[in-house]
N, C-alpha and C positions, 0 to 999 in steps of 0.2 A: 951883531945887535943893532948897529946903526943902519944897516941895510933894511932890517925889518921895520924900523920906525919910519924910514923914508917910504917904504912900500905902503904902510898904513896911511901915511900922510897923502900919498898920491891917490890911493884908493878912496880916501875920504873926500878929497877935492873932486875927483871924477864923479863920485856919487852925488855930491852937492850940485855939480854942473848938470848932471842928468835930471835931478829933481827939479831944479829951476827951469830947465828946458821943458820938462813935462808940464810944469805949472803954467808956463807962458803959452804953450801949445793948447792946453786944455781950456784956457780962458775964452777961446773962440766959441766953444760949445755951450758955455754958460750953465753947465750942470753943477749940481751940488757935489763937492768932493767927498770921497769916502774917507772918513776920519780914522778908520782903522789902519789905513796906510801909514799915517803919521806914527801910530803906536808901533807898527811893525818896523818902520825905519829907526825909531828910537831904540828898540830892542836890538836891532842889528848893530847900531853904533855902540851900544853898551857892551855887547859881546866882543866887538872888535877892540874896544878899549881894554878888555881884560888881558890881552896879550901884550899890550903896549903900556908899560909902567912908567915910561919917561915923559909921556905927554898926557895931559888931562883934557885936551881939546875934544877928543872923540867921546869921552865920558860926558863932557858938558853938552855936546851936540845931541847925544842920545837922550840925556835927561830932558833937554829942551824939546825935542820932538815928542817924547812921551808926555810931557806936560801939555803941550799944544793939542795933541791928539785926545787926551783925556778931557781937557776943558771943552773942546769942540763937541765931543761925544755927549758930555753932560748938557751942553746948550741944546743939542739936537733932541735929547731925551725930554728936556723941559718943554720945548716947542711942540713936540708930538703929544705930550700929556695935556697941554692946554687945548689942543684941537680936538 
């Protein structure tokens, strides 16, 4: 059981590092990000947290990414409707 929680922790840290690297690399292009990706990442973290009952950090990260994605999507929808 301890090995699985360590595995989830390592996978979560690697995923965060990959996300941050992707964000910093994409800043050079100055394109608008696709906010659906935040929602997908949130769902992935939530699903990963289902198998790990000892730690709520993955659940929290999943919820955080979902909220960020939904807020950005609503902002994008409002700006499109104004134009």
